[in-house]
MARVEX-869576 format. One record per residue (C-alpha): residue number from 1; residue in one letter; x, y, z. Coordinates in steps of 0.25 Angstrom, whole numbers, always signed. Each point is the difference from the previous one (the first is absolute). Example, Ala and Ser with C-alpha at 12.3 -4.5 7.8 and 13.67 -1.06 7.14 Angstrom:
2
atom pos 1; code A; xx +49; yy -18; zz +31
atom pos 2; code S; xx +6; yy +14; zz -2
***
This chain:
137
atom pos 1; code M; xx +457; yy +450; zz +437
atom pos 2; code A; xx +8; yy +3; zz +13
atom pos 3; code G; xx +8; yy -11; zz +5
atom pos 4; code I; xx +0; yy -8; zz -13
atom pos 5; code A; xx +15; yy -1; zz -5
atom pos 6; code E; xx +4; yy +6; zz -13
atom pos 7; code A; xx +4; yy -14; zz -5
atom pos 8; code V; xx -14; yy -5; zz +3
atom pos 9; code Q; xx -7; yy +12; zz -7
atom pos 10; code T; xx +8; yy -2; zz -13
atom pos 11; code R; xx -1; yy -16; zz +0
atom pos 12; code R; xx -8; yy -5; zz -11
atom pos 13; code P; xx -7; yy -13; zz +2
atom pos 14; code A; xx +0; yy -11; zz -11
atom pos 15; code Q; xx -12; yy +6; zz -6
atom pos 16; code G; xx -4; yy +15; zz +2
atom pos 17; code W; xx +5; yy +13; zz +6
atom pos 18; code S; xx +8; yy +4; zz +11
atom pos 19; code I; xx -6; yy +8; zz +12
atom pos 20; code R; xx +5; yy +13; zz -6
atom pos 21; code E; xx -6; yy -4; zz -14
atom pos 22; code H; xx -13; yy -2; zz +7
atom pos 23; code V; xx +0; yy +13; zz +7
atom pos 24; code G; xx +5; yy +7; zz -13
atom pos 25; code H; xx -11; yy -7; zz -8
atom pos 26; code I; xx -11; yy +6; zz +9
atom pos 27; code G; xx +5; yy +14; zz -2
atom pos 28; code D; xx +2; yy -3; zz -15
atom pos 29; code L; xx -15; yy -3; zz -2
atom pos 30; code D; xx -5; yy +11; zz +9
atom pos 31; code A; xx +8; yy +10; zz -9
atom pos 32; code G; xx -4; yy -6; zz -13
atom pos 33; code V; xx -12; yy -9; zz -2
atom pos 34; code F; xx -8; yy +3; zz +12
atom pos 35; code L; xx +2; yy +15; zz -1
atom pos 36; code S; xx -4; yy -1; zz -15
atom pos 37; code R; xx -12; yy -8; zz +4
atom pos 38; code V; xx -5; yy +10; zz +10
atom pos 39; code Q; xx +2; yy +11; zz -10
atom pos 40; code A; xx -8; yy -8; zz -10
atom pos 41; code Y; xx -12; yy +0; zz +9
atom pos 42; code R; xx +1; yy +15; zz +2
atom pos 43; code K; xx +0; yy +2; zz -15
atom pos 44; code R; xx -12; yy -9; zz -1
atom pos 45; code E; xx +8; yy -10; zz -9
atom pos 46; code T; xx -8; yy -13; zz -3
atom pos 47; code T; xx +12; yy -10; zz +1
atom pos 48; code L; xx +11; yy +1; zz +10
atom pos 49; code P; xx +15; yy +0; zz -5
atom pos 50; code P; xx +6; yy -14; zz -1
atom pos 51; code A; xx +11; yy -4; zz +10
atom pos 52; code D; xx +13; yy -6; zz -6
atom pos 53; code L; xx -1; yy -14; zz +4
atom pos 54; code T; xx +15; yy -2; zz -3
atom pos 55; code N; xx +3; yy +10; zz +11
atom pos 56; code A; xx +11; yy +6; zz -8
atom pos 57; code V; xx +0; yy +13; zz +8
atom pos 58; code T; xx +4; yy -8; zz +13
atom pos 59; code S; xx +9; yy -9; zz -7
atom pos 60; code D; xx +7; yy +12; zz -7
atom pos 61; code A; xx +1; yy +8; zz +13
atom pos 62; code N; xx +11; yy -8; zz +7
atom pos 63; code H; xx -6; yy +2; zz +13
atom pos 64; code N; xx +11; yy -9; zz +7
atom pos 65; code A; xx +10; yy +10; zz -4
atom pos 66; code R; xx -7; yy +11; zz +8
atom pos 67; code S; xx +0; yy +1; zz +15
atom pos 68; code M; xx -13; yy -4; zz +7
atom pos 69; code Q; xx -1; yy +15; zz +5
atom pos 70; code E; xx +0; yy +5; zz -14
atom pos 71; code I; xx -10; yy -11; zz -5
atom pos 72; code L; xx -10; yy +3; zz +12
atom pos 73; code A; xx +1; yy +15; zz -3
atom pos 74; code I; xx -3; yy -2; zz -14
atom pos 75; code A; xx -12; yy -9; zz +4
atom pos 76; code R; xx -5; yy +9; zz +10
atom pos 77; code H; xx +0; yy +12; zz -10
atom pos 78; code A; xx -7; yy -8; zz -10
atom pos 79; code R; xx -11; yy -4; zz +10
atom pos 80; code A; xx -1; yy +14; zz +5
atom pos 81; code V; xx -2; yy +5; zz -15
atom pos 82; code L; xx -11; yy -11; zz -2
atom pos 83; code V; xx -7; yy +3; zz +13
atom pos 84; code A; xx +0; yy +15; zz -3
atom pos 85; code E; xx -6; yy -3; zz -13
atom pos 86; code L; xx -11; yy -8; zz +6
atom pos 87; code E; xx -2; yy +11; zz +11
atom pos 88; code E; xx -3; yy +11; zz -11
atom pos 89; code L; xx -11; yy -8; zz -6
atom pos 90; code D; xx -15; yy +2; zz +2
atom pos 91; code E; xx -7; yy -11; zz +7
atom pos 92; code E; xx -8; yy -4; zz -12
atom pos 93; code V; xx +13; yy -3; zz -8
atom pos 94; code F; xx +2; yy -12; zz +10
atom pos 95; code A; xx -13; yy -6; zz -6
atom pos 96; code R; xx +4; yy +1; zz -15
atom pos 97; code T; xx +3; yy -12; zz -7
atom pos 98; code A; xx +10; yy -4; zz -11
atom pos 99; code V; xx +4; yy -13; zz -6
atom pos 100; code H; xx +12; yy -7; zz +6
atom pos 101; code P; xx +8; yy -4; zz -12
atom pos 102; code R; xx +5; yy -14; zz +4
atom pos 103; code L; xx -13; yy -4; zz +8
atom pos 104; code G; xx -9; yy +6; zz -10
atom pos 105; code V; xx -10; yy +4; zz +10
atom pos 106; code P; xx -5; yy +14; zz +4
atom pos 107; code M; xx +6; yy +4; zz +14
atom pos 108; code R; xx -3; yy +13; zz +8
atom pos 109; code L; xx +12; yy +8; zz +5
atom pos 110; code V; xx -3; yy -5; zz +14
atom pos 111; code D; xx +1; yy -14; zz -5
atom pos 112; code T; xx +13; yy +3; zz -7
atom pos 113; code M; xx +6; yy +6; zz +13
atom pos 114; code F; xx -4; yy -13; zz +7
atom pos 115; code F; xx +8; yy -7; zz -11
atom pos 116; code V; xx +12; yy +8; zz +3
atom pos 117; code A; xx -1; yy -3; zz +15
atom pos 118; code E; xx -1; yy -15; zz -4
atom pos 119; code H; xx +12; yy +2; zz -9
atom pos 120; code D; xx +8; yy +6; zz +12
atom pos 121; code D; xx -5; yy -10; zz +9
atom pos 122; code H; xx +6; yy -11; zz -9
atom pos 123; code H; xx +13; yy +7; zz -1
atom pos 124; code L; xx +1; yy +3; zz +15
atom pos 125; code A; xx -3; yy -15; zz +3
atom pos 126; code T; xx +11; yy -4; zz -9
atom pos 127; code I; xx +10; yy +9; zz +6
atom pos 128; code T; xx -4; yy -5; zz +14
atom pos 129; code E; xx +2; yy -14; zz -5
atom pos 130; code L; xx +14; yy +3; zz -6
atom pos 131; code A; xx +4; yy +6; zz +13
atom pos 132; code R; xx -5; yy -11; zz +8
atom pos 133; code T; xx +6; yy -10; zz -8
atom pos 134; code A; xx +14; yy +7; zz +0
atom pos 135; code R; xx -1; yy -1; zz +16
atom pos 136; code G; xx -3; yy -15; zz -1
atom pos 137; code R; xx -14; yy +1; zz +5
***
């Protein structure tokens, strides 16, 4: 985020979120749905908790009113908690399956974590594009 002007960080495109909102969203999901899904595997639940497809947590968080430092600190903490939860698990938990509520298919924990990585990649690519567009490239 270094070198991205504050006005660029908070600028919303015609459709979608600002850079700060994308960063905040990653932390929001780590602390909420992704952590709850890891815990569901640990508890041997058969269906994963659903995500709020309206993204109300992110919308209500008003990430643009916070500094990027604060948003990054919150996101880093949420990711650290998620990783710590994963590190506590026995290896066999990663092979357990539970049904993904929206997709309706069984997924292993390792697949769910790949899903998280793909989700992050989407938002990081969007952040990169928003910054690039603001620089006129």
